[in-house]
PyMOL Python script that loads the backbone (N, CA, C, O; Angstrom):
from pymol import cmd

cmd.read_pdbstr("""\
ATOM      1  N   MET A   1      43.779  52.863 155.268  1.00  0.00           N
ATOM      2  CA  MET A   1      43.858  51.831 154.335  1.00  0.00           C
ATOM      3  C   MET A   1      42.901  52.114 153.136  1.00  0.00           C
ATOM      4  O   MET A   1      41.878  52.787 153.267  1.00  0.00           O
ATOM      5  N   SER A   2      43.292  51.570 151.990  1.00  0.00           N
ATOM      6  CA  SER A   2      42.455  51.836 150.830  1.00  0.00           C
ATOM      7  C   SER A   2      41.302  50.789 150.793  1.00  0.00           C
ATOM      8  O   SER A   2      41.423  49.687 151.328  1.00  0.00           O
ATOM      9  N   GLN A   3      40.275  51.151 150.192  1.00  0.00           N
ATOM     10  CA  GLN A   3      39.103  50.301 150.104  1.00  0.00           C
ATOM     11  C   GLN A   3      39.275  49.313 148.875  1.00  0.00           C
ATOM     12  O   GLN A   3      39.934  49.651 147.891  1.00  0.00           O
ATOM     13  N   PRO A   4      38.688  48.142 148.969  1.00  0.00           N
ATOM     14  CA  PRO A   4      38.780  47.224 147.859  1.00  0.00           C
ATOM     15  C   PRO A   4      38.023  47.887 146.623  1.00  0.00           C
ATOM     16  O   PRO A   4      37.041  48.613 146.780  1.00  0.00           O
ATOM     17  N   LEU A   5      38.543  47.588 145.438  1.00  0.00           N
ATOM     18  CA  LEU A   5      37.923  48.019 144.233  1.00  0.00           C
ATOM     19  C   LEU A   5      36.624  47.324 143.941  1.00  0.00           C
ATOM     20  O   LEU A   5      36.444  46.135 144.204  1.00  0.00           O
ATOM     21  N   THR A   6      35.745  48.087 143.402  1.00  0.00           N
ATOM     22  CA  THR A   6      34.500  47.455 142.894  1.00  0.00           C
ATOM     23  C   THR A   6      34.788  46.777 141.559  1.00  0.00           C
ATOM     24  O   THR A   6      35.787  47.084 140.909  1.00  0.00           O
ATOM     25  N   PRO A   7      33.935  45.877 141.157  1.00  0.00           N
ATOM     26  CA  PRO A   7      34.268  45.289 139.813  1.00  0.00           C
ATOM     27  C   PRO A   7      34.367  46.237 138.714  1.00  0.00           C
ATOM     28  O   PRO A   7      35.206  46.019 137.840  1.00  0.00           O
ATOM     29  N   ALA A   8      33.651  47.215 138.650  1.00  0.00           N
ATOM     30  CA  ALA A   8      33.692  48.244 137.655  1.00  0.00           C
ATOM     31  C   ALA A   8      35.050  48.971 137.642  1.00  0.00           C
ATOM     32  O   ALA A   8      35.647  49.200 136.590  1.00  0.00           O
ATOM     33  N   GLU A   9      35.551  49.353 138.953  1.00  0.00           N
ATOM     34  CA  GLU A   9      36.748  50.053 139.061  1.00  0.00           C
ATOM     35  C   GLU A   9      37.877  49.074 138.723  1.00  0.00           C
ATOM     36  O   GLU A   9      38.865  49.504 138.127  1.00  0.00           O
ATOM     37  N   ALA A  10      37.791  47.817 139.058  1.00  0.00           N
ATOM     38  CA  ALA A  10      38.839  46.924 138.680  1.00  0.00           C
ATOM     39  C   ALA A  10      38.969  46.617 137.185  1.00  0.00           C
ATOM     40  O   ALA A  10      40.064  46.397 136.668  1.00  0.00           O
ATOM     41  N   ALA A  11      37.792  46.609 136.495  1.00  0.00           N
ATOM     42  CA  ALA A  11      37.793  46.538 135.021  1.00  0.00           C
ATOM     43  C   ALA A  11      38.348  47.800 134.356  1.00  0.00           C
ATOM     44  O   ALA A  11      39.058  47.726 133.354  1.00  0.00           O
ATOM     45  N   ALA A  12      38.017  48.932 134.920  1.00  0.00           N
ATOM     46  CA  ALA A  12      38.556  50.222 134.378  1.00  0.00           C
ATOM     47  C   ALA A  12      40.132  50.221 134.561  1.00  0.00           C
ATOM     48  O   ALA A  12      40.864  50.592 133.643  1.00  0.00           O
ATOM     49  N   GLN A  13      40.599  49.810 135.721  1.00  0.00           N
ATOM     50  CA  GLN A  13      42.037  49.765 135.953  1.00  0.00           C
ATOM     51  C   GLN A  13      42.767  48.741 135.020  1.00  0.00           C
ATOM     52  O   GLN A  13      43.888  48.987 134.574  1.00  0.00           O
ATOM     53  N   ASP A  14      42.093  47.584 134.742  1.00  0.00           N
ATOM     54  CA  ASP A  14      42.623  46.623 133.901  1.00  0.00           C
ATOM     55  C   ASP A  14      42.739  47.214 132.472  1.00  0.00           C
ATOM     56  O   ASP A  14      43.771  47.065 131.818  1.00  0.00           O
ATOM     57  N   ARG A  15      41.674  47.879 132.005  1.00  0.00           N
ATOM     58  CA  ARG A  15      41.753  48.562 130.699  1.00  0.00           C
ATOM     59  C   ARG A  15      42.829  49.516 130.615  1.00  0.00           C
ATOM     60  O   ARG A  15      43.530  49.536 129.603  1.00  0.00           O
ATOM     61  N   ALA A  16      43.044  50.343 131.615  1.00  0.00           N
ATOM     62  CA  ALA A  16      44.084  51.414 131.630  1.00  0.00           C
ATOM     63  C   ALA A  16      45.458  50.730 131.588  1.00  0.00           C
ATOM     64  O   ALA A  16      46.320  51.154 130.818  1.00  0.00           O
ATOM     65  N   GLU A  17      45.683  49.688 132.393  1.00  0.00           N
ATOM     66  CA  GLU A  17      46.934  49.015 132.429  1.00  0.00           C
ATOM     67  C   GLU A  17      47.238  48.269 130.983  1.00  0.00           C
ATOM     68  O   GLU A  17      48.385  48.203 130.542  1.00  0.00           O
ATOM     69  N   ALA A  18      46.187  47.758 130.345  1.00  0.00           N
ATOM     70  CA  ALA A  18      46.363  47.179 129.076  1.00  0.00           C
ATOM     71  C   ALA A  18      46.745  48.231 128.042  1.00  0.00           C
ATOM     72  O   ALA A  18      47.601  47.985 127.193  1.00  0.00           O
ATOM     73  N   ARG A  19      46.133  49.365 128.108  1.00  0.00           N
ATOM     74  CA  ARG A  19      46.440  50.507 127.186  1.00  0.00           C
ATOM     75  C   ARG A  19      47.851  50.963 127.347  1.00  0.00           C
ATOM     76  O   ARG A  19      48.520  51.236 126.350  1.00  0.00           O
ATOM     77  N   THR A  20      48.357  51.064 128.607  1.00  0.00           N
ATOM     78  CA  THR A  20      49.643  51.524 128.828  1.00  0.00           C
ATOM     79  C   THR A  20      50.629  50.452 128.316  1.00  0.00           C
ATOM     80  O   THR A  20      51.636  50.754 127.676  1.00  0.00           O
ATOM     81  N   ALA A  21      50.283  49.165 128.636  1.00  0.00           N
ATOM     82  CA  ALA A  21      51.245  48.048 128.144  1.00  0.00           C
ATOM     83  C   ALA A  21      51.308  48.111 126.553  1.00  0.00           C
ATOM     84  O   ALA A  21      52.379  48.040 125.950  1.00  0.00           O
ATOM     85  N   ARG A  22      50.179  48.238 125.975  1.00  0.00           N
ATOM     86  CA  ARG A  22      50.073  48.264 124.542  1.00  0.00           C
ATOM     87  C   ARG A  22      50.923  49.400 123.938  1.00  0.00           C
ATOM     88  O   ARG A  22      51.649  49.202 122.964  1.00  0.00           O
ATOM     89  N   SER A  23      50.808  50.602 124.551  1.00  0.00           N
ATOM     90  CA  SER A  23      51.577  51.713 124.056  1.00  0.00           C
ATOM     91  C   SER A  23      53.129  51.495 124.304  1.00  0.00           C
ATOM     92  O   SER A  23      53.964  51.908 123.499  1.00  0.00           O
ATOM     93  N   LEU A  24      53.435  50.880 125.366  1.00  0.00           N
ATOM     94  CA  LEU A  24      54.850  50.672 125.722  1.00  0.00           C
ATOM     95  C   LEU A  24      55.481  49.567 124.715  1.00  0.00           C
ATOM     96  O   LEU A  24      56.600  49.711 124.221  1.00  0.00           O
ATOM     97  N   PHE A  25      54.707  48.530 124.481  1.00  0.00           N
ATOM     98  CA  PHE A  25      55.170  47.524 123.414  1.00  0.00           C
ATOM     99  C   PHE A  25      55.277  48.173 122.068  1.00  0.00           C
ATOM    100  O   PHE A  25      56.220  47.887 121.331  1.00  0.00           O
ATOM    101  N   THR A  26      54.342  49.047 121.706  1.00  0.00           N
ATOM    102  CA  THR A  26      54.404  49.692 120.361  1.00  0.00           C
ATOM    103  C   THR A  26      55.569  50.564 120.297  1.00  0.00           C
ATOM    104  O   THR A  26      56.218  50.591 119.251  1.00  0.00           O
ATOM    105  N   PHE A  27      55.927  51.312 121.338  1.00  0.00           N
ATOM    106  CA  PHE A  27      57.103  52.132 121.361  1.00  0.00           C
ATOM    107  C   PHE A  27      58.370  51.265 121.171  1.00  0.00           C
ATOM    108  O   PHE A  27      59.249  51.611 120.382  1.00  0.00           O
ATOM    109  N   ALA A  28      58.450  50.145 121.898  1.00  0.00           N
ATOM    110  CA  ALA A  28      59.583  49.308 121.790  1.00  0.00           C
ATOM    111  C   ALA A  28      59.742  48.704 120.443  1.00  0.00           C
ATOM    112  O   ALA A  28      60.855  48.586 119.931  1.00  0.00           O
ATOM    113  N   LEU A  29      58.604  48.304 119.836  1.00  0.00           N
ATOM    114  CA  LEU A  29      58.744  47.800 118.442  1.00  0.00           C
ATOM    115  C   LEU A  29      59.135  48.875 117.497  1.00  0.00           C
ATOM    116  O   LEU A  29      59.942  48.603 116.608  1.00  0.00           O
ATOM    117  N   LEU A  30      58.643  50.067 117.601  1.00  0.00           N
ATOM    118  CA  LEU A  30      59.037  51.149 116.732  1.00  0.00           C
ATOM    119  C   LEU A  30      60.572  51.458 116.912  1.00  0.00           C
ATOM    120  O   LEU A  30      61.272  51.792 115.956  1.00  0.00           O
ATOM    121  N   ALA A  31      61.025  51.334 118.128  1.00  0.00           N
ATOM    122  CA  ALA A  31      62.516  51.593 118.412  1.00  0.00           C
ATOM    123  C   ALA A  31      63.296  50.623 117.744  1.00  0.00           C
ATOM    124  O   ALA A  31      64.308  50.990 117.148  1.00  0.00           O
ATOM    125  N   VAL A  32      62.910  49.246 117.765  1.00  0.00           N
ATOM    126  CA  VAL A  32      63.661  48.153 117.145  1.00  0.00           C
ATOM    127  C   VAL A  32      63.659  48.378 115.635  1.00  0.00           C
ATOM    128  O   VAL A  32      64.708  48.248 115.004  1.00  0.00           O
ATOM    129  N   VAL A  33      62.478  48.723 115.017  1.00  0.00           N
ATOM    130  CA  VAL A  33      62.318  48.896 113.614  1.00  0.00           C
ATOM    131  C   VAL A  33      63.245  50.086 113.171  1.00  0.00           C
ATOM    132  O   VAL A  33      63.947  50.016 112.162  1.00  0.00           O
ATOM    133  N   LEU A  34      63.197  51.186 113.997  1.00  0.00           N
ATOM    134  CA  LEU A  34      63.979  52.353 113.602  1.00  0.00           C
ATOM    135  C   LEU A  34      65.499  51.934 113.684  1.00  0.00           C
ATOM    136  O   LEU A  34      66.255  52.329 112.796  1.00  0.00           O
ATOM    137  N   SER A  35      65.949  51.198 114.652  1.00  0.00           N
ATOM    138  CA  SER A  35      67.321  50.775 114.763  1.00  0.00           C
ATOM    139  C   SER A  35      67.722  49.924 113.594  1.00  0.00           C
ATOM    140  O   SER A  35      68.823  50.091 113.068  1.00  0.00           O
ATOM    141  N   VAL A  36      66.883  49.024 113.166  1.00  0.00           N
ATOM    142  CA  VAL A  36      67.192  48.152 111.997  1.00  0.00           C
ATOM    143  C   VAL A  36      67.237  49.090 110.690  1.00  0.00           C
ATOM    144  O   VAL A  36      68.162  48.946 109.891  1.00  0.00           O
ATOM    145  N   VAL A  37      66.368  49.921 110.506  1.00  0.00           N
ATOM    146  CA  VAL A  37      66.404  50.907 109.316  1.00  0.00           C
ATOM    147  C   VAL A  37      67.736  51.643 109.347  1.00  0.00           C
ATOM    148  O   VAL A  37      68.463  51.678 108.355  1.00  0.00           O
ATOM    149  N   VAL A  38      68.044  52.225 110.487  1.00  0.00           N
ATOM    150  CA  VAL A  38      69.168  53.092 110.606  1.00  0.00           C
ATOM    151  C   VAL A  38      70.433  52.229 110.355  1.00  0.00           C
ATOM    152  O   VAL A  38      71.343  52.699 109.673  1.00  0.00           O
ATOM    153  N   LEU A  39      70.521  50.990 110.880  1.00  0.00           N
ATOM    154  CA  LEU A  39      71.574  50.085 110.706  1.00  0.00           C
ATOM    155  C   LEU A  39      71.818  49.881 109.167  1.00  0.00           C
ATOM    156  O   LEU A  39      72.928  50.032 108.658  1.00  0.00           O
ATOM    157  N   VAL A  40      70.723  49.534 108.489  1.00  0.00           N
ATOM    158  CA  VAL A  40      70.737  49.212 107.033  1.00  0.00           C
ATOM    159  C   VAL A  40      71.213  50.426 106.203  1.00  0.00           C
ATOM    160  O   VAL A  40      72.007  50.294 105.272  1.00  0.00           O
ATOM    161  N   LEU A  41      70.697  51.605 106.578  1.00  0.00           N
ATOM    162  CA  LEU A  41      70.995  52.806 105.837  1.00  0.00           C
ATOM    163  C   LEU A  41      72.496  53.329 106.020  1.00  0.00           C
ATOM    164  O   LEU A  41      73.212  53.576 105.049  1.00  0.00           O
ATOM    165  N   TRP A  42      72.919  53.479 107.364  1.00  0.00           N
ATOM    166  CA  TRP A  42      74.079  54.104 107.702  1.00  0.00           C
ATOM    167  C   TRP A  42      75.113  53.232 108.364  1.00  0.00           C
ATOM    168  O   TRP A  42      76.244  53.656 108.602  1.00  0.00           O
ATOM    169  N   GLY A  43      74.702  51.961 108.671  1.00  0.00           N
ATOM    170  CA  GLY A  43      75.748  51.042 109.310  1.00  0.00           C
ATOM    171  C   GLY A  43      75.950  51.471 110.793  1.00  0.00           C
ATOM    172  O   GLY A  43      75.122  52.155 111.394  1.00  0.00           O
ATOM    173  N   LEU A  44      77.106  51.021 111.333  1.00  0.00           N
ATOM    174  CA  LEU A  44      77.336  51.266 112.729  1.00  0.00           C
ATOM    175  C   LEU A  44      77.378  52.730 113.179  1.00  0.00           C
ATOM    176  O   LEU A  44      77.035  52.992 114.332  1.00  0.00           O
ATOM    177  N   PRO A  45      77.787  53.734 112.321  1.00  0.00           N
ATOM    178  CA  PRO A  45      77.743  55.114 112.801  1.00  0.00           C
ATOM    179  C   PRO A  45      76.228  55.496 113.078  1.00  0.00           C
ATOM    180  O   PRO A  45      75.935  56.258 114.000  1.00  0.00           O
ATOM    181  N   GLY A  46      75.329  54.964 112.284  1.00  0.00           N
ATOM    182  CA  GLY A  46      73.897  55.317 112.551  1.00  0.00           C
ATOM    183  C   GLY A  46      73.469  54.761 113.961  1.00  0.00           C
ATOM    184  O   GLY A  46      72.665  55.405 114.635  1.00  0.00           O
ATOM    185  N   LEU A  47      73.991  53.586 114.410  1.00  0.00           N
ATOM    186  CA  LEU A  47      73.600  53.112 115.725  1.00  0.00           C
ATOM    187  C   LEU A  47      74.211  53.938 116.770  1.00  0.00           C
ATOM    188  O   LEU A  47      73.666  54.038 117.869  1.00  0.00           O
ATOM    189  N   SER A  48      75.369  54.566 116.479  1.00  0.00           N
ATOM    190  CA  SER A  48      75.922  55.472 117.469  1.00  0.00           C
ATOM    191  C   SER A  48      75.122  56.734 117.594  1.00  0.00           C
ATOM    192  O   SER A  48      75.179  57.369 118.648  1.00  0.00           O
ATOM    193  N   LEU A  49      74.348  57.161 116.548  1.00  0.00           N
ATOM    194  CA  LEU A  49      73.437  58.325 116.683  1.00  0.00           C
ATOM    195  C   LEU A  49      72.238  57.904 117.596  1.00  0.00           C
ATOM    196  O   LEU A  49      71.752  58.677 118.422  1.00  0.00           O
ATOM    197  N   ILE A  50      71.808  56.670 117.398  1.00  0.00           N
ATOM    198  CA  ILE A  50      70.737  56.226 118.230  1.00  0.00           C
ATOM    199  C   ILE A  50      71.129  56.158 119.754  1.00  0.00           C
ATOM    200  O   ILE A  50      70.350  56.503 120.642  1.00  0.00           O
ATOM    201  N   ALA A  51      72.328  55.712 119.969  1.00  0.00           N
ATOM    202  CA  ALA A  51      72.857  55.577 121.354  1.00  0.00           C
ATOM    203  C   ALA A  51      73.065  56.932 121.897  1.00  0.00           C
ATOM    204  O   ALA A  51      72.831  57.110 123.092  1.00  0.00           O
ATOM    205  N   LEU A  52      73.482  57.926 121.153  1.00  0.00           N
ATOM    206  CA  LEU A  52      73.582  59.246 121.636  1.00  0.00           C
ATOM    207  C   LEU A  52      72.300  59.894 121.990  1.00  0.00           C
ATOM    208  O   LEU A  52      72.205  60.615 122.983  1.00  0.00           O
ATOM    209  N   ALA A  53      71.243  59.630 121.137  1.00  0.00           N
ATOM    210  CA  ALA A  53      69.912  60.135 121.498  1.00  0.00           C
ATOM    211  C   ALA A  53      69.342  59.451 122.708  1.00  0.00           C
ATOM    212  O   ALA A  53      68.664  60.095 123.508  1.00  0.00           O
ATOM    213  N   ALA A  54      69.600  58.110 122.882  1.00  0.00           N
ATOM    214  CA  ALA A  54      69.078  57.432 124.009  1.00  0.00           C
ATOM    215  C   ALA A  54      69.779  57.937 125.307  1.00  0.00           C
ATOM    216  O   ALA A  54      69.117  58.060 126.337  1.00  0.00           O
ATOM    217  N   THR A  55      71.046  58.219 125.274  1.00  0.00           N
ATOM    218  CA  THR A  55      71.755  58.797 126.368  1.00  0.00           C
ATOM    219  C   THR A  55      71.126  60.188 126.775  1.00  0.00           C
ATOM    220  O   THR A  55      70.956  60.452 127.965  1.00  0.00           O
ATOM    221  N   ALA A  56      70.795  61.043 125.808  1.00  0.00           N
ATOM    222  CA  ALA A  56      70.189  62.252 126.078  1.00  0.00           C
ATOM    223  C   ALA A  56      68.799  62.102 126.763  1.00  0.00           C
ATOM    224  O   ALA A  56      68.424  62.831 127.682  1.00  0.00           O
ATOM    225  N   LEU A  57      68.064  61.075 126.219  1.00  0.00           N
ATOM    226  CA  LEU A  57      66.714  60.819 126.712  1.00  0.00           C
ATOM    227  C   LEU A  57      66.778  60.294 128.126  1.00  0.00           C
ATOM    228  O   LEU A  57      65.942  60.681 128.942  1.00  0.00           O
ATOM    229  N   VAL A  58      67.713  59.441 128.461  1.00  0.00           N
ATOM    230  CA  VAL A  58      67.874  58.940 129.815  1.00  0.00           C
ATOM    231  C   VAL A  58      68.280  60.017 130.774  1.00  0.00           C
ATOM    232  O   VAL A  58      67.821  60.014 131.916  1.00  0.00           O
ATOM    233  N   PHE A  59      69.112  60.931 130.370  1.00  0.00           N
ATOM    234  CA  PHE A  59      69.542  62.057 131.103  1.00  0.00           C
ATOM    235  C   PHE A  59      68.361  63.004 131.453  1.00  0.00           C
ATOM    236  O   PHE A  59      68.227  63.498 132.572  1.00  0.00           O
ATOM    237  N   ALA A  60      67.468  63.232 130.354  1.00  0.00           N
ATOM    238  CA  ALA A  60      66.333  64.068 130.599  1.00  0.00           C
ATOM    239  C   ALA A  60      65.260  63.427 131.528  1.00  0.00           C
ATOM    240  O   ALA A  60      64.515  64.113 132.228  1.00  0.00           O
ATOM    241  N   MET A  61      65.229  62.093 131.488  1.00  0.00           N
ATOM    242  CA  MET A  61      64.269  61.432 132.408  1.00  0.00           C
ATOM    243  C   MET A  61      64.760  61.486 133.797  1.00  0.00           C
ATOM    244  O   MET A  61      63.974  61.722 134.715  1.00  0.00           O
ATOM    245  N   LEU A  62      66.034  61.279 134.005  1.00  0.00           N
ATOM    246  CA  LEU A  62      66.626  61.397 135.329  1.00  0.00           C
ATOM    247  C   LEU A  62      66.469  62.816 135.951  1.00  0.00           C
ATOM    248  O   LEU A  62      66.209  62.990 137.142  1.00  0.00           O
ATOM    249  N   ALA A  63      66.648  63.807 135.055  1.00  0.00           N
ATOM    250  CA  ALA A  63      66.469  65.241 135.544  1.00  0.00           C
ATOM    251  C   ALA A  63      64.996  65.460 135.860  1.00  0.00           C
ATOM    252  O   ALA A  63      64.701  66.177 136.816  1.00  0.00           O
ATOM    253  N   ALA A  64      64.110  64.921 135.161  1.00  0.00           N
ATOM    254  CA  ALA A  64      62.620  65.061 135.316  1.00  0.00           C
ATOM    255  C   ALA A  64      62.310  64.323 136.684  1.00  0.00           C
ATOM    256  O   ALA A  64      61.563  64.843 137.512  1.00  0.00           O
ATOM    257  N   TYR A  65      62.861  63.187 136.874  1.00  0.00           N
ATOM    258  CA  TYR A  65      62.604  62.454 138.148  1.00  0.00           C
ATOM    259  C   TYR A  65      63.096  63.244 139.373  1.00  0.00           C
ATOM    260  O   TYR A  65      62.429  63.405 140.395  1.00  0.00           O
ATOM    261  N   ALA A  66      64.285  63.701 139.169  1.00  0.00           N
ATOM    262  CA  ALA A  66      64.891  64.555 140.235  1.00  0.00           C
ATOM    263  C   ALA A  66      64.100  65.796 140.578  1.00  0.00           C
ATOM    264  O   ALA A  66      64.092  66.252 141.722  1.00  0.00           O
ATOM    265  N   ALA A  67      63.418  66.350 139.551  1.00  0.00           N
ATOM    266  CA  ALA A  67      62.662  67.555 139.736  1.00  0.00           C
ATOM    267  C   ALA A  67      61.275  67.249 140.335  1.00  0.00           C
ATOM    268  O   ALA A  67      60.574  68.146 140.804  1.00  0.00           O
ATOM    269  N   GLY A  68      60.902  65.957 140.305  1.00  0.00           N
ATOM    270  CA  GLY A  68      59.653  65.575 140.957  1.00  0.00           C
ATOM    271  C   GLY A  68      58.483  65.405 139.912  1.00  0.00           C
ATOM    272  O   GLY A  68      57.314  65.469 140.292  1.00  0.00           O
ATOM    273  N   PHE A  69      58.794  65.200 138.662  1.00  0.00           N
ATOM    274  CA  PHE A  69      57.774  64.993 137.597  1.00  0.00           C
ATOM    275  C   PHE A  69      57.448  63.544 137.605  1.00  0.00           C
ATOM    276  O   PHE A  69      56.621  63.092 136.813  1.00  0.00           O
TER     277      PHE A  69
END
""", "prot")
cmd.dss("prot")
cmd.show_as("cartoon", "prot")
cmd.util.cbc("prot")
cmd.orient("prot")
């Protein structure tokens, strides 16, 4: 069994989780802003390019997961 966390360890874990959450929210916000800019510039074909890139990204993540990363 794992030992309970000390207050200092719990605080460090909370800071690490907050940093991870902040970076994920920032990435999501940038993805939305990029999608809006692409939609304004190129219309629906631009969104198709984003969908194609997202498909390749998901495929790469699945391959990395299958490889054990």
